C-alpha angles and dihedrals in degrees: 000000000000105000118204133167091230091058092055095045131099115215127215116202118212122196095199099205090061103034109079132328115215100184106042098249090122093247123104115241146182097270087052090057090047092056089055101050092103089058090055089047090052092051089052107232119157101203135038117205108202116206112222120313097165126124104284138156083228101232090144096024097271099326090106106071126197097178122020093195100051137069125241111254090230088063101041136248140317086258091058088050093050088051090052092050092050092044092055094044090049088056093048093254128126133218131223122188132210116257112205109183109134083083140002131206117280083236091063109115089239093061094039084060096039095061094048097084140338093249095049112128089239095047091098091052089083134038110263126175137173115247120261119229090343095308142080121316090251142350098262116143124218121244086238096051129275131044123341090222132073123202116230111194094194090077099013093239136109129238125215119241114170086188129026119353085242087060109071116189117249119234106242090180085075110087091208090058091054091048093051088053095048089047090051093047088048091052090056097044089050088056086059111261120151103226148308142273103210117216114228090334094169094065097062095095117070127186103241102230090066092206123195118272117246115260142087120320118258094038137089114241139185112282096193098131087068099048115016108097088350126202097273098033095111092043091052094048096045087048087054096047091048095045098041125351095054089062095063136049095243141138126239133194123176126204103228122187122211097001126153122210089259090054088047093054088062091052097045106024110136093237098042101082099220123095137350093224145341135224104235121195102208093107092043089060093054095105095036121110127219093280094056140258100333090060093082112201130181110266119216127212090235088066094043092053093044092054095045092045093048091058098039093053100037094056096039110127091355106068144338133275127223112217122210140133099184139029140150091292098046136066119258109287094221091060094042103043102014135040127273097174097101138017095243095048089041089056098047097040093050091054093046089057091047090053089052092053097044098045103051124085111272138056115300119226116203112201111214113275094018089105087059093046095246112186143209119280132229108210112190096221138039088231088071091063125088108179116113091217092054095045093047091048093048091052093045095049096043089050086052091055100257110149121247096244093054091049094049094049087055092052090047089056102037114013117127091227089072085078096038102061108116120278113265109235103163143339096269127101114318089004087283092289096113142002087215135050111303118237087233121028116261118246107263092227091069091108089065098033115046140128097244091058092041096055089047095054117072088201097057129117087247094062092046092056088049092055090046090054091050091049091055088054091050105043119049090193089071090058105033107021121119118251128240124171119221126212095359094187093058104120096199110030127059110204131172143165127226120201136191118168106309095340124100132193121195123202120189120182131180106207098193144063091242114089111250141201120228123190115193114231118252094243089065101090128174140149098217143001141214119204103225098182141345135174092225133043106270118206112241089236096050112142110247094191094056114025127193100210121200124212110312090345114175123195128178116191130184107214124213124209 
């Protein structure tokens, strides 16, 4: 058993713009985070992942970086950041930073120079190509709609941007670019950070012919065959590890689009010298139709279990999983996979989903507000939304003839602003997030769902999370035990066994509102049991062999013998 601190940790993601505002300008900031460190300590998390706080024109909420070694004015100063790092370390917590190096901002000094002339020393820091037949170099579409190429009349060439046109892709083929990145990473690590979450890291290697993607003429298409897990991706990551990461005791997690467990094993294999774990998106696509995320389709527990089990078993003994159901790019997990229709179902379904995340093999990631059961939001007007992806999609779909109501329903289900509404601290004005006008409207349900009430209520989702985190620290089996699914064909209950040596852990989850029966398979033998945690009171004489489960009921047993 290869023990590592990052395997035993629970990570809490902070989206700084929406976490806590200290100065009344409506934007969360570093001093705001510092004021809530004791809250995080009470919750019990080990690591804070801080979404980007670097200097940025903020076209894509900080994921367009104009200076990798400076703090955005909205968030504070480098001195504030240093105070935050010290505050975390003093409380026994660690800090990982976002590393966004597939692209920079077009306002980064490298790109400002790069676009000046074809012979500028920085020209080759980015991916420039001449047009073809009076159009873009190829037919690739951007992740944020439209072409992935932007024409620059100054030099009569196009630059590649897989995301916003203000996010030009860096040219990783250029060894100077790679050295700039490694020097910057070293600078932050020497300041004392504990690792990196790496944004879309498996897109950094592009095949150099930049061939057209398949699809009908006259439209833009996903060119992933040329840049997802590109030809030199493992070479680049191994070089990064060799030059930088291996010299520090850090954790790394790479956001990896369109990866299979077999791909992931290459990124996270213990002998590979690349990353500790990846964020994969297979589960996040479970309710997306053929045309993508905005075509919302019903998900089934069969598919959910299939995806989870595939990743659990494929990486067992080979690598390490990341465990998450929500983040800054995803809708709220309780609205998506739980039930936000009544206070009672909200409470038990939030706890059931938490039980899943904290009892599988892997490192759990809590997204801010998840521990309170924060939910999706339904703003009446598109004017209330701020996310570039939502706004581009709305414009594109309207132009294509989709009606407003259909578009808004897709946004209510899948829009990224669902996760970005301000953190709900109390029932006072603006949910206690700011004394000013928040940059994004607060979810109206903050009077019922907020941290002050949750911390005061021993039966809250918050305290359930706290107990789950404590259990991980008390029982090695929760961290390191092998995974085995039980009754795979059951369409209502997700049950699995974790095993470590002679120890066994049984997890049983009713995923729906209807009551359910669960019969334990004959091969699971035991002489005694201890109920570690549950989201309902369980009678002492409850029959473990044949369970009657209430709506969204979750139980975790340690089995003896």
